[in-house]
C-alpha positions in Angstrom: -36.7 -26.4 15.2 -39.5 -24.1 15.1 -42.7 -25.3 13.5 -42.6 -22.5 10.8 -39.2 -23.6 9.9 -40.3 -27.3 9.5 -42.7 -25.8 7.1 -40.4 -23.8 5.2 -38.0 -26.7 5.0 -40.7 -28.9 3.3 -42.0 -25.8 1.1 -38.8 -24.2 0.1 -36.1 -27.0 -0.4 -36.0 -28.5 -3.9 -33.3 -30.5 -5.9 -31.4 -29.3 -8.9 -33.3 -32.0 -10.6 -36.4 -30.4 -10.2 -35.5 -27.5 -12.6 -35.0 -29.0 -16.0 -33.8 -26.5 -18.6 -37.0 -26.5 -20.7 -38.9 -25.3 -17.7 -36.3 -22.6 -17.0 -36.2 -21.3 -20.5 -40.1 -21.2 -20.6 -40.0 -19.2 -17.4 -37.0 -16.9 -18.5 -38.9 -14.4 -20.7 -37.2 -11.2 -20.8 -35.3 -12.1 -17.3 -31.6 -11.4 -17.5 -29.4 -13.8 -15.9 -25.9 -13.0 -14.8 -23.5 -15.6 -13.6 -20.4 -14.2 -11.5 -17.5 -16.2 -10.2 -15.3 -14.3 -7.6 -11.8 -15.6 -8.2 -8.4 -15.0 -6.5 -5.4 -17.3 -7.8 -7.7 -19.9 -9.3 -6.1 -20.3 -12.7 -6.4 -24.2 -12.3 -10.0 -24.4 -12.0 -11.7 -21.2 -13.2 -11.3 -22.0 -16.9 -13.1 -25.2 -16.7 -16.2 -23.9 -14.9 -16.6 -20.7 -17.4 -16.1 -23.3 -20.5 -19.0 -25.5 -19.0 -21.3 -22.6 -18.3 -20.8 -20.9 -21.7 -21.1 -24.3 -23.6 -24.3 -25.6 -21.7 -26.1 -22.2 -20.7 -25.0 -19.8 -23.2 -24.2 -21.3 -26.5 -26.5 -24.6 -26.2 -29.5 -22.5 -24.6 -29.5 -18.9 -23.9 -30.4 -19.1 -20.5 -27.3 -16.9 -19.2 -27.0 -13.6 -20.6 -23.7 -12.7 -19.2 -20.8 -14.6 -17.5 -18.4 -12.6 -15.4 -15.3 -13.3 -13.5 -14.2 -10.7 -10.8 -10.5 -11.1 -10.5 -9.6 -10.4 -6.7 -5.9 -9.3 -7.0 -4.8 -12.7 -8.4 -1.1 -13.3 -9.0 -1.4 -16.2 -11.2 -3.1 -16.5 -14.5 -6.5 -16.6 -13.3 -7.7 -13.6 -15.6 -6.1 -15.2 -18.5 -7.8 -18.4 -18.2 -11.1 -16.8 -17.5 -10.8 -14.7 -20.8 -9.6 -17.7 -22.9 -12.7 -19.8 -21.8 -15.3 -16.9 -22.6 -15.7 -14.9 -19.5 -15.5 -11.1 -19.2 -13.0 -10.3 -16.6 -12.9 -7.3 -14.1 -10.3 -6.4 -12.0 -11.7 -5.9 -8.5 -10.1 -2.8 -7.7 -10.9 -1.1 -10.9 -14.7 -1.2 -10.3 -16.0 1.9 -8.5 -12.3 3.2 -8.4 -13.0 6.2 -6.3 -13.8 4.0 -3.2 -10.9 2.8 -1.0 -10.3 -0.8 -1.7 -11.2 -3.6 0.9 -10.0 -7.0 1.0 -11.9 -10.2 0.8 -14.5 -12.3 -1.1 -17.4 -10.2 0.0 -15.8 -6.9 -1.6 -15.8 -8.9 -5.2 -19.3 -10.0 -4.7 -20.6 -6.5 -3.9 -18.5 -4.8 -6.5 -20.1 -7.4 -9.2 -23.5 -5.7 -8.6 -21.8 -2.3 -10.3 -20.7 -4.1 -13.5 -23.5 -6.9 -14.1 -26.7 -6.1 -15.8 -28.9 -9.2 -14.8 -32.2 -9.0 -12.8 -30.9 -12.5 -11.3 -27.4 -12.9 -10.2 -25.7 -16.3 -9.7 -22.6 -16.5 -7.4 -20.4 -19.6 -8.1 -17.0 -20.1 -6.4 -14.2 -20.4 -8.6 -12.3 -23.1 -6.9 -14.8 -25.9 -7.7 -13.8 -29.4 -8.9 -16.3 -31.8 -10.6 -18.5 -28.9 -11.5 -21.8 -29.2 -13.2 -24.2 -26.6 -14.8 -27.0 -28.0 -12.8 -25.3 -25.9 -9.9 -26.4 -22.8 -11.9 -29.7 -24.2 -13.2 -30.8 -25.2 -9.8 -30.1 -22.2 -8.1 -32.0 -20.3 -10.8 -35.2 -22.5 -10.7 -37.0 -21.1 -7.7 -36.1 -17.5 -8.9 -37.4 -17.9 -12.3 -40.6 -19.7 -11.5 -41.6 -18.1 -8.1 -41.6 -14.4 -8.1 -41.8 -14.4 -4.3 -38.5 -15.8 -4.0 -35.9 -13.3 -3.5 -32.5 -15.5 -2.5 -31.7 -19.0 -3.2 -28.7 -21.0 -1.2 -27.1 -24.2 -2.5 -26.8 -27.0 -0.3 -24.8 -30.3 -1.1 -22.8 -32.9 0.5 -19.0 -31.7 1.2 -16.4 -34.6 1.5 -13.4 -34.1 3.1 -10.3 -36.4 1.9 -13.4 -38.7 0.5 -14.8 -38.9 4.1 -18.5 -38.1 3.5 -19.8 -35.3 5.3 -16.7 -34.3 6.9 -16.2 -31.0 5.1 -17.9 -27.7 6.3 -16.0 -27.6 9.7 -16.7 -23.9 10.3 -20.3 -24.4 9.4 -20.7 -27.2 12.0 -18.4 -25.7 14.6 -19.4 -21.8 14.5 -22.2 -21.0 11.8 -24.8 -23.3 12.6 -24.8 -23.1 16.4 -24.6 -19.2 16.1 -27.8 -19.3 13.7 -29.7 -21.6 16.0 -28.9 -19.7 19.1 -29.8 -16.2 17.6 -31.7 -16.7 14.2 -33.6 -20.0 14.8 -35.7 -19.1 11.6 -32.3 -19.8 9.7 -32.0 -23.3 11.2 -33.2 -24.9 8.1 -30.3 -24.2 5.9 -28.2 -27.2 5.4 -25.3 -25.1 4.1 -25.7 -21.6 5.5 -21.9 -20.9 4.4 -22.3 -22.2 0.8 -20.4 -20.3 -1.9 -23.0 -20.9 -4.5 -26.3 -18.9 -4.1 -28.5 -16.7 -6.2 -30.7 -13.5 -5.8 -32.6 -10.8 -7.3 -30.7 -7.8 -8.0 -33.6 -5.7 -6.3 -32.9 -7.7 -3.0 -29.2 -8.0 -3.3 -28.6 -4.4 -3.9 -30.6 -3.3 -0.8 -28.5 -5.1 1.8 -24.9 -4.6 3.0 -22.0 -6.8 2.1 -19.5 -7.8 4.5 -16.0 -7.7 2.6 -14.5 -11.0 4.3 -15.6 -14.4 5.0 -18.5 -13.5 6.9 -20.4 -12.4 3.7 -22.4 -15.7 3.3 -23.7 -15.3 6.9 -24.5 -11.6 6.8 -26.5 -12.1 3.6 -28.6 -14.6 5.2 -29.4 -12.8 8.2 -29.7 -9.4 6.4 -32.0 -10.8 3.8 -34.2 -12.7 6.5 -34.7 -9.3 7.8 -35.4 -7.5 4.7 -37.7 -10.0 2.8 -38.7 -12.6 5.5 -38.1 -16.4 5.6 -40.5 -17.4 2.9 -38.5 -15.2 0.4 -35.5 -17.6 0.8 -35.0 -21.1 -0.5 -32.4 -23.8 -0.7 -31.7 -26.1 -3.4 -29.8 -29.5 -3.1 -27.1 -29.4 -5.6 -25.6 -32.8 -4.8 -21.9 -33.2 -4.1 -19.4 -30.2 -3.9 -15.7 -31.0 -4.2 -13.1 -28.0 -3.8 -9.8 -27.3 -2.2 -9.8 -27.3 1.6 -8.1 -24.7 3.8 -6.0 -25.7 6.8 -7.3 -25.5 10.4 -5.2 -22.4 11.2 -6.8 -20.6 8.2 -10.3 -21.8 9.2 -9.8 -20.4 12.6 -9.3 -16.9 11.2 -12.5 -17.5 9.1 -14.4 -18.7 12.2 -13.2 -15.3 13.9 -14.4 -13.2 10.9 -17.8 -14.9 11.1 -18.1 -14.4 14.8 -17.3 -10.7 14.4 -20.1 -10.6 11.4 -22.7 -12.4 13.9 -21.7 -9.7 16.6 -22.2 -6.8 14.5 -26.0 -8.1 13.4 -26.7 -8.9 17.2 -25.9 -5.4 18.1 -27.7 -3.7 15.0 -30.8 -5.9 15.7 -31.0 -5.1 19.4 -30.5 -8.9 20.3 -27.7 -8.0 22.7 -26.6 -4.9 24.9 -22.8 -4.6 24.4 -20.7 -3.9 27.5 -17.5 -4.1 25.6 -16.0 -4.0 22.1 -14.9 -7.6 20.8 -11.1 -8.0 20.5 -10.1 -7.3 16.7 -7.7 -10.3 16.8 -7.3 -13.9 17.2 -4.0 -15.7 18.6 -3.1 -19.0 17.3 0.1 -21.0 17.4 2.5 -22.6 15.4 5.4 -25.0 16.7 8.7 -23.4 15.9 12.4 -24.2 16.9 12.0 -23.0 20.3 8.3 -24.1 21.0 5.0 -22.8 20.2 5.2 -19.3 18.5 2.1 -17.1 18.6 0.5 -15.9 15.3 -1.8 -13.1 15.8 -4.5 -12.4 13.0 -6.8 -9.5 12.5 -10.2 -10.9 12.2 -12.2 -7.7 12.1 -14.5 -7.2 8.9 -15.2 -4.2 6.8 -18.7 -3.9 5.5 -20.0 -2.1 2.2 -23.3 -0.4 2.5 -26.2 -1.3 0.3 -25.3 -0.7 -3.5 -28.3 1.3 -3.9 -26.8 3.8 -1.6 -23.8 4.4 -3.8 -24.2 7.5 -5.8 -21.9 6.0 -8.9 -24.4 3.1 -8.8 -27.8 5.0 -8.2 -27.0 7.7 -11.1 -27.0 4.7 -13.6 -30.9 4.4 -13.1 -30.7 0.5 -11.6 
């Protein structure tokens, strides 16, 4: 690990317990805070998360100014559960409708910038179980107290079938080696693909958003380039429990993350590309006659910095 990363790890890593609500309220002042949940078919869990945030951080204390769910083409009652729990819900494809719609979580995150008003935006995955509002307060702490911090990632323990630390397979097998090889300044992030993070609008609106599963990796790399390592921080949120995807699904996710890294390596002049990477990954399922190939497109589209979008810029943000 680079010496500068060791220093960063000591100075920019805190715990959610380090940020009591009283400290945050004293630092909040006129700062507006938005909490955003991107959600697709998460009717089982989204309502509980929204209810907890509303109860603890809107009604008990006015820390959160708006609570928004971006419904990413759900086929279940995600939107209904979110509204009933007290969130304002936006359909992903109805935001900036003049743009051709894209698929993926990153699209929902990017479009949330156009419908939120917060100076600080907290992103929380909608599939969390055992959710605690300290996830939100922990992520907000460094941003509210230290104006030099632009972006905060959550870190935590991720059990897999109650095996401690066994979650995060794509992180350990793809993302972490990639970052250590090419962006060693980011080697101190415990969970670089964490779905819980927060940032200043002034930073988030000035970097591109990958539409698919590479969005978390891309934000780290792009914000490092935009703001520098010392503007980034991480907060230990404890334990994170959520639904896990199959190994097959994780293979497609890994392909998208590798494509995302490739584009940044090219853009930053870290590689001289002599070929275009294949747009697909071939996996196999056993069928009646043997192993059947399954080909998935793992290319990722990308949205430009939101400040360059005319409809957004015209609003004076």
